[in-house]
C-alpha beads as a LAMMPS data file, in Angstrom:
LAMMPS data file: protein, C-alpha beads

77 atoms
76 bonds

1 atom types
1 bond types

-500.0 500.0 xlo xhi
-500.0 500.0 ylo yhi
-500.0 500.0 zlo zhi

Masses

1 110.0

Atoms # bond

1 1 1 -51.046 295.685 362.178
2 1 1 -51.824 292.221 363.378
3 1 1 -51.044 290.800 366.792
4 1 1 -47.895 288.718 366.961
5 1 1 -47.271 286.066 369.565
6 1 1 -43.471 286.321 369.284
7 1 1 -41.433 288.315 371.748
8 1 1 -38.743 290.391 370.077
9 1 1 -35.424 291.084 371.759
10 1 1 -33.742 294.470 371.776
11 1 1 -31.311 293.011 369.206
12 1 1 -34.281 292.080 366.980
13 1 1 -35.637 295.615 367.242
14 1 1 -32.229 297.127 366.487
15 1 1 -31.814 294.886 363.456
16 1 1 -35.287 295.819 362.197
17 1 1 -34.499 299.498 362.767
18 1 1 -31.252 299.210 360.809
19 1 1 -33.066 297.564 357.896
20 1 1 -35.693 300.332 357.828
21 1 1 -33.616 303.373 358.862
22 1 1 -33.242 304.640 355.286
23 1 1 -37.045 304.907 355.020
24 1 1 -37.602 306.666 358.352
25 1 1 -37.476 310.441 358.871
26 1 1 -33.874 311.490 359.530
27 1 1 -34.783 313.302 362.734
28 1 1 -35.703 309.946 364.292
29 1 1 -32.097 308.681 364.248
30 1 1 -31.029 310.338 367.542
31 1 1 -34.268 309.150 369.161
32 1 1 -33.485 305.559 368.229
33 1 1 -29.857 305.971 369.333
34 1 1 -31.138 307.023 372.739
35 1 1 -33.764 304.246 372.773
36 1 1 -31.140 301.545 372.264
37 1 1 -29.032 302.815 375.196
38 1 1 -31.632 301.508 377.663
39 1 1 -33.552 298.345 378.352
40 1 1 -37.295 298.327 377.743
41 1 1 -40.311 296.222 378.573
42 1 1 -41.144 293.304 376.338
43 1 1 -44.413 295.002 375.402
44 1 1 -42.609 298.147 374.257
45 1 1 -39.992 296.207 372.290
46 1 1 -42.729 294.267 370.512
47 1 1 -44.647 297.440 369.690
48 1 1 -41.599 299.230 368.251
49 1 1 -40.644 296.130 366.254
50 1 1 -44.085 295.962 364.659
51 1 1 -44.179 299.679 363.910
52 1 1 -40.886 299.242 362.048
53 1 1 -41.832 295.974 360.332
54 1 1 -42.388 296.557 356.601
55 1 1 -42.363 300.326 357.191
56 1 1 -40.893 300.742 353.708
57 1 1 -43.908 298.998 352.151
58 1 1 -46.586 300.922 354.044
59 1 1 -48.818 303.499 352.369
60 1 1 -48.031 307.161 353.053
61 1 1 -50.993 307.339 355.449
62 1 1 -49.770 304.261 357.311
63 1 1 -46.204 305.617 357.432
64 1 1 -47.479 308.865 358.952
65 1 1 -49.432 306.952 361.604
66 1 1 -46.432 304.756 362.415
67 1 1 -44.077 307.748 362.499
68 1 1 -46.386 309.586 364.888
69 1 1 -46.636 306.558 367.184
70 1 1 -42.867 305.983 367.094
71 1 1 -42.250 309.644 367.944
72 1 1 -44.613 309.388 370.920
73 1 1 -42.807 306.289 372.181
74 1 1 -39.248 307.424 371.517
75 1 1 -39.690 310.883 373.017
76 1 1 -41.136 309.446 376.226
77 1 1 -38.614 306.724 377.080

Bonds

1 1 1 2
2 1 2 3
3 1 3 4
4 1 4 5
5 1 5 6
6 1 6 7
7 1 7 8
8 1 8 9
9 1 9 10
10 1 10 11
11 1 11 12
12 1 12 13
13 1 13 14
14 1 14 15
15 1 15 16
16 1 16 17
17 1 17 18
18 1 18 19
19 1 19 20
20 1 20 21
21 1 21 22
22 1 22 23
23 1 23 24
24 1 24 25
25 1 25 26
26 1 26 27
27 1 27 28
28 1 28 29
29 1 29 30
30 1 30 31
31 1 31 32
32 1 32 33
33 1 33 34
34 1 34 35
35 1 35 36
36 1 36 37
37 1 37 38
38 1 38 39
39 1 39 40
40 1 40 41
41 1 41 42
42 1 42 43
43 1 43 44
44 1 44 45
45 1 45 46
46 1 46 47
47 1 47 48
48 1 48 49
49 1 49 50
50 1 50 51
51 1 51 52
52 1 52 53
53 1 53 54
54 1 54 55
55 1 55 56
56 1 56 57
57 1 57 58
58 1 58 59
59 1 59 60
60 1 60 61
61 1 61 62
62 1 62 63
63 1 63 64
64 1 64 65
65 1 65 66
66 1 66 67
67 1 67 68
68 1 68 69
69 1 69 70
70 1 70 71
71 1 71 72
72 1 72 73
73 1 73 74
74 1 74 75
75 1 75 76
76 1 76 77
């Protein structure tokens, strides 16, 4: 994933999540529900946004890597 200079709001992240939710493992839904109940650092919001961005188009290997990283983030917030 490339570096992005844009800062993404929590609303941006939620919108990106909603557009990709059908492609994510079902067990991640409650983790995201919990994630959106709280405020997070700009760095974390940007990271989650970019892990979700074009998730549906990623290779299986890339999806697995993104899923693992998302799980690490979502289970520790």
